[in-house]
Structures are given as C-alpha cells and as structure tokens.
C-alpha positions in Angstrom: -34.8 -76.5 -87.1 -33.1 -79.8 -87.1 -29.3 -79.9 -87.6 -28.2 -82.6 -90.0 -24.7 -83.9 -90.5 -23.5 -85.6 -93.6 -20.4 -87.7 -93.1 -18.5 -88.3 -96.4 -16.4 -91.5 -95.8 -15.8 -92.9 -99.2 -13.6 -92.0 -102.2 -15.3 -89.9 -104.8 -15.3 -92.5 -107.5 -16.0 -96.2 -107.7 -19.2 -96.2 -105.8 -22.4 -94.0 -105.6 -21.8 -93.0 -102.0 -20.1 -89.6 -102.5 -22.3 -88.5 -105.4 -25.5 -89.5 -103.4 -24.1 -87.7 -100.4 -23.6 -84.5 -102.5 -27.2 -84.7 -103.8 -28.5 -85.2 -100.3 -26.6 -82.1 -99.1 -28.2 -80.1 -101.9 -31.6 -81.4 -101.1 -31.3 -80.7 -97.4 -30.1 -77.2 -98.2 -33.0 -76.5 -100.4 -35.4 -77.4 -97.6 -33.5 -74.9 -95.4 -32.2 -77.4 -92.9 -29.1 -76.6 -90.9 -26.5 -78.9 -92.6 -22.9 -79.7 -91.6 -20.6 -81.8 -93.7 -17.7 -83.9 -92.3 -15.1 -85.5 -94.5 -13.3 -88.5 -92.9 -11.3 -91.5 -94.0 -11.2 -91.7 -97.9 -13.9 -89.0 -97.9 -11.2 -86.4 -97.8 -10.4 -87.3 -101.4 -13.8 -85.8 -102.4 -12.4 -82.3 -101.9 -9.0 -83.0 -103.5 -7.9 -80.4 -106.1 -7.1 -81.4 -109.6 -9.5 -84.4 -109.9 -9.8 -85.6 -113.5 -12.3 -88.4 -113.8 -12.8 -87.9 -117.5 -11.8 -91.5 -118.3 -14.7 -92.6 -116.1 -17.0 -90.3 -118.1 -17.7 -88.2 -115.0 -17.2 -84.6 -113.9 -15.0 -83.8 -110.9 -17.3 -84.2 -107.8 -15.2 -81.9 -105.6 -15.8 -78.9 -107.9 -19.4 -78.8 -106.8 -18.8 -78.5 -103.0 -17.8 -74.8 -103.0 -21.1 -74.0 -104.7 -23.1 -75.5 -101.8 -22.9 -72.1 -100.0 -25.6 -71.1 -102.6 -27.8 -73.7 -100.7 -26.9 -72.1 -97.4 -24.5 -75.0 -96.5 -21.5 -73.4 -94.9 -20.2 -75.8 -92.2 -17.5 -78.1 -93.7 -15.2 -80.1 -91.4 -12.3 -82.3 -92.4 -10.7 -84.9 -90.2 -7.0 -83.9 -89.6 -5.8 -87.4 -89.1 -7.5 -88.6 -92.3 -5.7 -85.8 -94.2 -2.3 -86.6 -92.6 -2.6 -90.4 -93.2 -3.0 -89.6 -96.9 -0.2 -87.1 -97.1 -2.6 -84.2 -97.6 -3.1 -80.8 -96.1 -6.0 -78.3 -96.2 -4.0 -76.6 -99.0 -4.7 -79.6 -101.2 -8.5 -79.1 -101.0 -10.8 -77.2 -103.4 -12.2 -75.0 -100.7 -11.7 -73.7 -97.2 -12.7 -76.1 -94.5 -12.3 -76.3 -90.7 -9.8 -79.0 -90.0 -10.6 -80.9 -86.7 -9.0 -83.7 -84.8 -11.0 -86.7 -83.8 -12.4 -85.1 -80.7 -13.5 -82.0 -82.7 -15.2 -84.2 -85.3 -17.0 -86.1 -82.6 -18.1 -82.9 -80.9 -19.4 -81.4 -84.2 -21.4 -84.6 -84.9 -22.7 -84.8 -81.3 -24.3 -81.4 -81.8 -26.5 -82.7 -84.7 -29.9 -84.2 -84.5 -29.3 -86.6 -87.4 -26.1 -88.0 -88.8 -26.2 -89.5 -92.3 -23.1 -91.5 -93.4 -22.1 -91.7 -97.1 
C-alpha cells in the first residue's frame, strides 16, 4: 500500500487549495490508502478553532478534519515553528495532532511514497 502525504500550506479561505486538499484526503481515505496530513506555514490556520467564514458564504473547513478518522485517516502533523510564528499552540486547534519540529516533519514526509502539496 502506498503512503501518501498531503501538505496543507495555505490559509483555509481565499483560495481553493485547502478545500481541494481536504477533498483529496477524503478520496484517498475512501480508496484505503495510507494517508498522512501535515499542516505547515499558513496551513496551520485550517485547524484553528472558532472559524466563522459565514460572511464568505462558507462553512468552517477545520470542522471537517476531526471526521476524517471515519475514512481511516489518523496521522495528523503540525509544524511547531509555523504554530509559534503565528502565536498559536496545539490547544488552539480543533483536534489532537502530533506537533513536530522541522526535522520531524521532514522525516514524516520522507517516509511517504507520494507528497501532494496544497
């Protein structure tokens, strides 16, 4: 079984990247692939609690990520430095994640057969 990493790098709103990344994760999970998700740079905002994009006529994207375990997606990594640079901690996120430094993120991605950036 191939191991696929999805790297979420963009903020959740203002582009299609994060929403398409989320849909890709669901699709890969449905096809029983081994999926890992890493949140880096502005991608950490995808998991931020309290999102309210109603003025954009959208639903909070982050609320869907905890449900990905229903698709057997259980590996979620967040870049520690990206959190710190934005004044955030793991407690600010909608779900439990493994917080990794740059070397840890690199090692997690190196163990994957395919890395898809969003």
